[in-house]
C-alpha positions in Angstrom: -23.1 -54.2 22.2 -23.5 -54.1 18.4 -21.9 -50.6 18.3 -18.9 -52.0 20.2 -18.5 -54.8 17.8 -18.8 -52.5 14.8 -16.1 -50.1 16.3 -13.8 -53.1 16.8 -14.4 -54.3 13.2 -13.7 -50.8 11.8 -10.5 -50.6 13.8 -9.4 -54.0 12.6 -10.0 -53.1 9.0 -8.1 -49.8 9.4 -5.1 -51.8 10.8 -5.1 -54.1 7.8 -7.1 -56.8 9.5 -5.0 -57.0 12.6 -7.0 -56.3 15.7 -4.8 -54.4 18.3 -6.0 -53.8 21.8 -5.8 -50.2 23.0 -3.9 -50.1 26.3 -5.0 -47.1 28.3 -2.0 -45.6 30.1 0.6 -47.8 28.3 4.2 -46.6 28.6 5.4 -44.6 25.6 8.7 -45.8 24.2 11.8 -43.7 25.2 13.6 -42.4 22.2 17.4 -42.4 22.1 18.9 -40.0 19.6 22.1 -40.9 17.8 24.3 -38.9 15.5 26.3 -40.9 12.9 27.4 -40.5 9.3 25.4 -43.7 8.4 21.8 -43.6 7.3 20.2 -47.0 8.0 17.5 -46.3 5.4 20.0 -46.1 2.6 21.8 -49.0 0.8 25.3 -50.1 1.8 27.0 -52.7 3.9 27.5 -50.6 7.0 24.1 -49.1 6.7 22.5 -52.5 6.5 24.5 -53.6 9.5 23.4 -50.6 11.6 19.7 -51.2 10.6 19.9 -54.8 11.8 21.7 -53.8 15.1 19.0 -51.2 15.9 16.2 -53.7 15.1 17.7 -56.4 17.4 18.1 -53.9 20.2 14.6 -52.6 19.9 13.2 -56.2 19.9 15.1 -56.9 23.1 14.0 -53.5 24.6 10.4 -52.8 23.5 10.3 -49.6 25.6 13.3 -48.1 23.8 13.6 -46.6 20.3 16.7 -45.5 18.4 16.4 -42.4 16.2 19.3 -41.9 13.9 20.1 -38.3 12.7 22.7 -38.6 10.0 25.5 -36.0 10.1 28.4 -34.8 8.0 31.2 -37.0 9.3 34.0 -34.4 9.3 32.2 -32.0 11.7 30.2 -34.4 13.8 32.5 -34.5 16.8 32.9 -30.7 16.9 29.2 -30.2 16.7 28.6 -32.8 19.5 31.0 -31.0 21.8 29.4 -27.6 21.0 26.0 -29.1 21.6 27.1 -30.6 24.9 28.4 -27.2 26.0 25.0 -25.7 25.1 23.2 -28.6 26.8 21.6 -29.6 23.6 23.5 -32.7 22.4 22.2 -36.0 21.2 22.2 -38.9 23.6 24.9 -40.7 21.4 27.4 -39.4 18.9 29.9 -41.2 16.8 33.4 -39.8 16.8 36.5 -40.7 14.8 39.8 -41.3 16.6 41.4 -38.1 15.4 38.8 -36.2 17.5 39.2 -38.2 20.7 41.4 -35.5 22.2 38.8 -32.9 21.5 36.2 -35.2 23.1 38.3 -35.8 26.2 39.1 -32.1 26.7 35.4 -31.2 26.6 34.1 -33.3 29.5 31.1 -34.1 27.3 31.4 -37.9 27.4 30.0 -40.3 29.9 32.5 -42.8 31.4 31.9 -46.2 29.6 34.5 -48.0 31.7 31.9 -49.6 34.1 30.3 -51.1 30.9 33.6 -52.7 29.9 34.4 -53.7 33.4 31.2 -55.8 33.4 32.3 -57.8 30.3 32.9 -61.5 30.8 36.5 -62.7 30.6 35.7 -64.5 27.3 34.5 -61.2 25.8 37.6 -59.4 26.9 39.9 -62.1 25.5 38.0 -62.0 22.2 39.0 -58.4 21.5 41.2 -58.3 18.4 42.4 -54.7 18.8 42.6 -53.9 22.5 44.7 -50.8 21.6 41.4 -49.2 20.4 40.1 -49.3 23.9 43.4 -47.9 25.2 43.2 -45.0 22.7 39.8 -44.0 24.0 40.8 -44.2 27.7 41.8 -40.8 29.1 42.4 -39.9 32.7 41.2 -43.4 33.7 37.8 -43.0 31.9 36.7 -44.7 28.7 35.2 -41.8 26.8 34.1 -43.8 23.7 33.5 -47.3 22.6 35.4 -48.6 19.5 33.1 -49.9 16.8 35.2 -50.0 13.6 38.9 -50.1 12.9 39.9 -48.5 9.6 43.0 -47.3 7.8 44.0 -45.7 4.6 45.2 -47.7 1.6 46.2 -47.1 -1.9 43.2 -48.0 -4.1 43.9 -48.6 -7.7 42.4 -49.9 -11.0 43.9 -53.3 -11.7 42.9 -53.0 -15.4 44.7 -49.7 -15.9 47.8 -50.9 -14.0 48.0 -54.0 -16.2 47.4 -51.9 -19.4 50.4 -49.8 -18.4 52.5 -52.9 -18.2 53.0 -52.6 -14.5 52.5 -54.7 -11.4 52.0 -53.6 -7.8 55.8 -53.6 -7.4 55.7 -50.3 -9.1 53.6 -48.9 -6.2 56.0 -49.7 -3.4 57.6 -46.2 -3.3 56.3 -42.7 -3.6 58.5 -42.1 -6.6 57.4 -45.3 -8.2 53.8 -44.2 -7.7 54.5 -41.0 -9.6 55.9 -43.0 -12.5 52.9 -45.4 -12.4 50.5 -42.4 -12.3 52.2 -41.0 -15.4 51.8 -44.3 -17.2 48.1 -44.5 -16.3 47.1 -40.9 -17.1 45.2 -41.2 -20.4 43.8 -38.9 -23.0 41.1 -41.2 -24.5 39.3 -38.7 -26.8 42.5 -37.1 -28.1 41.6 -33.5 -27.1 44.9 -33.0 -25.3 43.3 -33.2 -21.8 43.5 -36.3 -19.6 40.2 -38.2 -19.3 41.7 -40.5 -16.7 44.2 -38.9 -14.2 46.8 -41.1 -12.6 46.3 -39.9 -9.1 43.2 -38.5 -7.3 43.4 -36.0 -4.5 40.8 -34.1 -2.4 42.6 -31.0 -1.1 39.7 -29.0 0.3 39.7 -27.8 3.9 36.2 -28.8 4.6 35.1 -32.5 4.5 38.7 -33.5 4.3 40.6 -36.7 5.0 44.1 -38.2 5.0 46.0 -37.4 1.8 49.4 -38.8 0.7 51.4 -35.9 2.2 50.4 -36.8 5.7 51.5 -40.4 5.3 54.6 -39.4 3.4 55.6 -37.0 6.2 55.0 -39.8 8.8 57.1 -42.1 6.7 60.0 -39.7 6.8 60.0 -38.4 10.4 57.6 -40.7 12.4 55.2 -38.9 14.8 53.9 -35.4 13.9 53.8 -34.5 17.6 56.3 -34.8 20.5 55.4 -36.3 23.8 53.9 -33.0 25.0 51.6 -32.8 21.9 53.7 -30.0 20.4 53.2 -30.1 16.6 56.2 -31.0 14.5 55.1 -29.9 11.0 57.6 -27.1 10.1 60.3 -29.7 9.4 62.2 -30.5 6.2 60.6 -33.9 6.1 57.0 -32.6 6.3 57.8 -29.8 3.8 59.3 -32.4 1.4 56.1 -34.4 1.6 53.9 -31.4 0.9 56.1 -30.4 -2.1 55.8 -34.0 -3.4 52.1 -33.8 -3.2 51.9 -30.4 -4.9 54.2 -31.6 -7.7 51.5 -34.2 -8.6 49.7 -31.2 -10.0 52.5 -28.7 -10.8 55.3 -30.9 -12.2 54.1 -34.4 -13.0 50.6 -33.4 -14.2 49.0 -36.6 -13.0 46.4 -34.8 -10.8 44.0 -32.1 -12.0 44.4 -28.6 -10.7 40.8 -28.5 -9.5 41.7 -31.0 -6.8 42.6 -28.0 -4.6 38.9 -27.3 -4.3 37.7 -30.9 -4.0 36.4 -32.5 -0.8 37.6 -36.0 0.0 34.1 -37.2 -0.9 34.3 -35.4 -4.3 37.6 -37.2 -5.0 36.2 -40.6 -4.1 33.1 -40.0 -6.3 35.5 -39.1 -9.2 37.5 -42.3 -8.5 34.3 -44.4 -8.6 33.2 -42.6 -11.8 36.4 -43.8 -13.5 38.2 -40.5 -13.7 41.2 -41.5 -11.4 43.4 -44.5 -11.7 44.6 -44.4 -8.1 43.8 -42.7 -4.8 44.6 -42.9 -1.1 41.2 -43.8 0.5 39.9 -45.2 3.7 39.4 -49.0 3.4 35.9 -48.5 4.7 34.9 -47.0 1.3 35.7 -50.3 -0.6 32.1 -51.5 -0.6 30.8 -48.0 -1.6 33.2 -47.7 -4.5 32.4 -51.2 -5.8 28.7 -50.4 -5.6 29.0 -47.1 -7.4 31.7 -48.0 -10.0 30.7 -46.5 -13.3 32.3 -47.3 -16.7 34.6 -50.0 -15.3 34.4 -53.4 -13.7 34.2 -53.3 -9.9 36.3 -56.5 -9.8 39.2 -54.4 -11.0 39.3 -52.4 -7.7 42.6 -53.3 -6.0 44.3 -52.5 -2.7 48.0 -51.8 -2.1 49.8 -50.7 1.1 50.8 -47.1 1.5 54.1 -46.6 -0.4 57.3 -45.9 1.5 60.3 -43.7 0.5 62.3 -46.9 -0.1 61.0 -50.2 -1.4 62.2 -52.2 1.6 60.1 -50.1 4.1 56.3 -49.8 3.5 54.6 -46.6 4.5 52.5 -46.3 7.7 49.2 -48.2 7.9 47.5 -45.5 10.0 45.2 -47.0 12.6 42.0 -45.1 12.7 38.4 -45.9 13.4 35.0 -45.0 14.6 33.8 -44.9 18.2 30.5 -44.2 19.9 30.2 -41.8 22.9 27.3 -41.0 25.2 26.5 -37.5 26.4 27.3 -37.3 30.0 24.4 -35.0 30.8 21.8 -36.8 28.8 18.6 -37.7 30.9 18.8 -41.1 29.0 22.4 -41.7 29.5 21.9 -45.2 31.1 19.8 -46.4 28.1 22.3 -44.7 25.7 25.2 -46.6 27.2 23.2 -49.9 26.9 22.8 -49.3 23.2 26.5 -48.4 22.8 27.4 -51.7 24.5 24.9 -53.5 22.2 26.6 -52.0 19.1 29.9 -53.5 20.3 28.7 -57.0 21.3 29.6 -60.2 19.4 26.4 -60.2 17.3 26.9 -56.6 16.3 30.6 -57.0 15.6 29.7 -59.9 13.3 27.4 -57.6 11.3 29.9 -54.7 11.2 32.3 -57.3 9.7 29.8 -58.8 7.2 27.7 -57.3 5.6 29.4 -54.1 6.9 32.7 -55.1 5.2 34.8 -53.9 8.2 38.0 -55.5 9.5 37.1 -58.0 12.2 37.3 -56.5 15.7 36.9 -59.9 17.4 39.3 -62.8 17.2 36.4 -65.2 16.8 35.3 -63.5 13.6 38.7 -63.8 11.8 38.5 -67.6 11.3 34.8 -67.9 10.3 34.3 -69.5 6.9 32.8 -66.3 5.3 36.1 -64.6 5.8 37.8 -67.1 3.4 35.5 -66.2 0.5 37.2 -64.3 -2.5 34.9 -61.4 -2.2 36.2 -60.8 1.4 39.8 -61.2 0.6 40.4 -57.4 0.9 39.6 -57.6 4.6 42.4 -60.1 5.1 44.6 -57.8 3.1 43.9 -54.9 5.5 44.6 -57.1 8.5 48.0 -58.0 7.0 48.7 -54.3 6.4 48.0 -53.6 10.0 50.4 -56.4 11.0 53.2 -55.2 8.7 53.2 -51.5 9.3 50.5 -50.4 11.8 51.0 -46.9 13.1 48.9 -44.9 15.6 48.7 -41.2 16.2 48.8 -40.1 19.9 45.1 -40.0 21.0 45.8 -37.3 23.6 46.8 -34.9 20.8 44.2 -32.9 18.8 45.1 -33.8 15.2 41.6 -33.8 13.6 42.1 -30.6 11.6 45.8 -31.2 11.1 44.7 -33.0 7.9 43.1 -29.8 6.7 46.3 -27.9 7.6 48.2 -30.2 5.3 45.6 -29.6 2.6 45.9 -25.8 3.0 49.7 -26.0 2.8 49.4 -28.0 -0.4 46.9 -25.5 -1.8 49.3 -22.6 -1.1 52.2 -24.3 -2.8 50.1 -25.2 -5.9 48.7 -21.6 -6.1 52.2 -20.1 -5.8 51.3 -18.3 -2.6 54.1 -19.8 -0.4 56.9 -22.3 -0.6 56.4 -25.6 1.2 58.4 -24.7 4.4 56.6 -21.4 4.8 53.2 -23.1 4.3 54.1 -25.8 6.9 55.1 -23.1 9.4 51.5 -21.8 9.2 50.2 -25.4 9.4 52.3 -26.0 12.6 51.0 -22.9 14.3 47.4 -23.7 13.4 47.7 -27.3 14.8 49.5 -26.1 17.9 46.8 -23.5 18.7 44.3 -26.3 18.9 46.3 -28.3 21.5 
């Protein structure tokens, strides 16, 4: 008896004074593996939101655990499809909308339509962007659940714009943006080289994102694909857009030449470090840039809509976003779909909105008092951009790496390897081969 008491006392001391009964034969938790670009152990609004969402799910489901395996966001969807083909995929993967066609063609995704069909009428009516569900529906199946709606905006330094004697009216057109970039390019130390460049670009073909040329081409010709998903890139309009982008380096000298080798993440880091005055960036990075701003006041971070070719017509507010998909062949597919549904419920959507700093995906979130605070004004701005000039790419077309094709074309023009039209013919063939 005394030995038993002693063993219990030792165990309690080991556990920090908390006696815990040992349950023989207790069920071990089931682990659901999820790929995402977020790391809930790191700082950041979306990271904090994901951590809270996981914790609430695990509290409600004590036999389930969520293991996050952070991935490089630009290749995550492709790696998920490859893993599914090899029968070695995670239970859940995040996928951005420009890879929905890839996901649909792979037959890797479980059908989430029964999950949505079970929603209450009130939850259905609360959806602020039902088009996101439509974009992820292919052949009558919902292949992924929308979690975040994002777009690309022109981020700029308010202090530098004001110092140049300009207002946001100067940023309404692509030509006006060039003039503003020239006025904001500054040689601070007098060595003949800019210390602050007017316009930032990341033109690498790995870890790439939307650059001005893509949006400028859409502004000129509309869709980059026809109704049969045939690429329309070898056009005078797309070539003009690529030449305009290359001229930021070659002619106007408002972008450094090393941009041809920068990833989109490199360029964003340079913007946060104070080296660029303006850049086209996903609105989802607003919180990150404010947190990492160095050498300038984060309150000087401003947003403007994408320029147009004429002042009376804004450029496209490209509707993009992040979705979660479940691997169809996962032995834990039912539990995985339950967690995906949890990430999209009202409680989770409120967290993605704040502290996640994402555009509200539910109507009920738009009017809550927190959204009226000055520090959240940029989210209202984004909603207004969507309303004024929202534009969607056809989700059935594979356009994920078309962004890299635009970057490669720009590289070729900058390096003097091809003219813009020849470079875009190559881009068109590359995009078409992936359809």
